[in-house]
N, C-alpha and C positions, 0 to 999 in steps of 0.2 A: 505494499499500501503506500509506504512513504517513496518509492522509486516511481510509482504512477504518478503521486503527488507532485515529485519533484520534475518530472517530464511534462505534466498538464501546466504547472508554473513556468516552465520554458515556453510554453506556447505549442507544445505537441498534443496529438490526439491519443488516448489511449483506448483503442479498442476492447480489449478484452483483457482481464486479470484472472490467473487461474494458478492453483498450487497442485504440483504433481505429488505423488504418493512415493514416488523415486527422486531423491536428491542427486544431481549429476557432481561431478567432482569439480568441474571448472565451470567457471561463468562464461558466457559469449553473447555476441550480436549477430543476429543470424539477419542475412538479407537477400533478396531474391534476384533483383534486377542488375544493378551496379552500386558499387560504394559511393553513396552519396555525401553530400556536406554533412547531412544528419546523420550517418553512419560513422562518419569520421568524427564529428563533433562529439558522440555519445562514447564513441572507443576513449577518446581523450578524458573525457570527463569520469568515467567510471573505471577506465583501466582494465577493460575486458578485450579478448581477442575478438575478431570478427572472422565470419565463416560465411562465404557464399553458398546459398542451397538452391537446387534446382526446381523444388516443388513450390508452386506459388500458392501462400495462405491467406488467411483473412487479411494480412497488413504486409507492407513493404518490408516492415522491420520487427524481428522477434528477439527480445532480451530475455537470457535465461540466466537466473543467478543460481549459482553453484555452491558448494561447501566452500569453496576458498573465498567468497565474497559475502556470505550469507550475514557476517556481523559486522563487515568492514566497509560498508558502503560509506560515501563521504557526507551524507546528510541524516 
């Protein structure tokens, strides 16, 4: 919820927020088309790695918070 509020306050649109039963080891920002300014900005602000994915989802950018950042977000 903190990350969603942070992105909304920056002017982003949060489409969906969900919690998985399985916690991934590493955090990442997934994007489907190209590495846009938004993806680059989030990568720097959050210190998450980026990964291009082939499937088109509900949004252009998906942020996954893993075990490595679950308690270390900057806000």
